C-alpha positions as CSV (number, residue, x, y, z in Angstrom):
1,M,77.5,156.8,86.9
2,T,75.4,153.7,86.1
3,D,71.6,153.7,85.9
4,S,71.4,151.6,89.0
5,L,73.7,153.9,91.0
6,K,71.6,156.8,90.0
7,K,68.4,155.0,91.3
8,Y,70.1,154.2,94.6
9,L,71.5,157.8,95.0
10,L,68.1,159.3,94.3
11,A,66.3,156.9,96.7
12,I,68.8,157.7,99.4
13,Y,68.3,161.4,98.8
14,E,64.5,161.2,99.0
15,L,64.5,158.9,102.0
16,S,67.0,161.0,103.9
17,N,64.7,164.1,103.5
18,F,67.3,165.7,101.2
19,G,70.4,165.2,103.2
20,G,69.8,163.4,106.6
21,T,70.5,159.8,107.4
22,V,68.8,156.7,106.2
23,K,68.9,153.0,107.0
24,S,69.9,150.5,104.3
25,A,66.8,148.5,104.9
26,E,64.7,151.6,104.0
27,V,66.5,151.9,100.7
28,S,66.0,148.1,100.0
29,K,62.3,148.5,100.7
30,K,61.8,151.6,98.5
31,L,63.6,150.0,95.5
32,G,62.2,146.5,96.0
33,V,65.7,144.9,96.2
34,T,67.5,142.6,98.6
35,K,69.6,144.0,101.4
36,S,72.6,142.3,99.8
37,S,72.1,144.3,96.6
38,T,71.7,147.5,98.7
39,A,75.0,146.7,100.5
40,K,76.8,146.2,97.2
41,M,75.5,149.4,95.7
42,T,76.1,151.5,98.8
43,A,79.7,150.3,98.9
44,R,80.0,151.5,95.3
45,L,78.5,154.9,96.1
46,E,80.8,155.1,99.0
47,Q,83.8,154.3,96.8
48,Q,82.8,157.2,94.5
49,G,82.6,159.6,97.5
50,L,78.9,160.1,97.2
51,I,77.9,158.6,100.6
52,S,79.4,157.8,103.9
53,K,78.3,154.5,105.6
54,P,80.4,153.3,108.5
55,Y,80.1,149.6,109.3
56,Y,76.6,148.8,110.7
57,S,75.6,152.4,110.6
58,K,73.2,154.6,108.7
59,I,73.9,156.1,105.3
60,T,74.8,159.8,105.0
61,L,75.2,161.7,101.7
62,T,78.4,163.6,101.3
63,S,78.3,167.2,100.0
64,E,79.2,165.8,96.5
65,G,76.4,163.2,96.9
66,I,73.9,165.8,97.9
67,C,74.8,167.9,94.8
68,R,74.6,165.0,92.4
69,A,71.3,163.7,94.0
70,A,69.7,167.1,94.0
71,Q,70.3,167.4,90.3
72,L,68.8,164.0,89.7
73,Y,65.8,165.0,91.9
74,T,65.3,168.3,90.1
75,N,65.3,166.6,86.8
76,K,62.9,163.9,88.0
77,V,60.5,166.6,89.3
78,V,60.5,168.5,86.0
79,I,60.2,165.3,83.8
80,H,57.4,164.1,86.1
81,E,55.6,167.4,85.5
82,F,56.0,166.9,81.7
83,L,54.7,163.4,81.8
84,S,51.7,164.1,84.1
85,R,50.7,167.6,82.8
86,F,51.5,167.5,79.1
87,M,51.4,163.7,78.3
88,K,48.5,163.0,80.8
89,I,50.3,160.0,82.2
90,P,48.5,158.8,85.4
91,E,50.2,158.2,88.7
92,P,52.2,156.2,89.7
93,D,53.3,155.6,86.1
94,A,54.4,159.3,85.7
95,E,56.6,158.9,88.8
96,N,58.1,155.6,87.8
97,D,58.7,156.8,84.2
98,A,60.3,160.0,85.4
99,V,62.8,158.0,87.4
100,T,63.4,155.7,84.5
101,C,64.1,158.6,82.2
102,I,66.6,160.3,84.4
103,C,68.4,157.1,85.2
104,T,68.4,155.6,81.7
105,L,68.5,158.4,79.1
106,S,71.8,160.2,78.4
107,D,72.5,163.3,80.4
108,A,72.3,165.4,77.3
109,T,68.8,164.0,76.4
110,V,67.6,164.6,80.0
111,E,68.8,168.1,79.9
112,K,67.1,168.9,76.6
113,L,63.8,167.3,77.9
114,V,64.1,169.4,81.1
115,R,64.7,172.6,79.1
116,L,61.8,171.8,76.8
117,T,59.4,171.2,79.7
118,I,60.5,174.4,81.5
119,R,59.9,176.4,78.3
120,N,56.4,174.9,77.9
121,L,55.5,175.6,81.5
122,D,56.6,179.2,81.2
123,K,54.4,179.6,78.1
124,K,51.4,178.1,79.9
125,R,52.0,180.5,82.9
126,R,52.1,183.5,80.6
127,K,48.7,182.7,79.1
């Protein structure tokens, strides 16, 4: 999945309150892109079986889309925690950088960063 598709899938997941429906215009606004770009990317997500979007209707995540988006979201939350708590990156940079990390870095790198963060959080909790 491309970096851009990950961003769209994550945005749809968050805007849909983790699995409801969302309007294309809301996705465009959240990502700061044109409605035309959103239409192209939602068509690609639909081709991959991650969303359902009947003509002139709202976007709905498929069960596969929910699973993929939930993993992206979980990784974003953990990396955001790492950036804000350990690296002391201020908001909204920590949020934006977390999204950039999960969408741009390889899956293997993201997974290692997530595991490292969870280990460090566990150590802090035990103290």
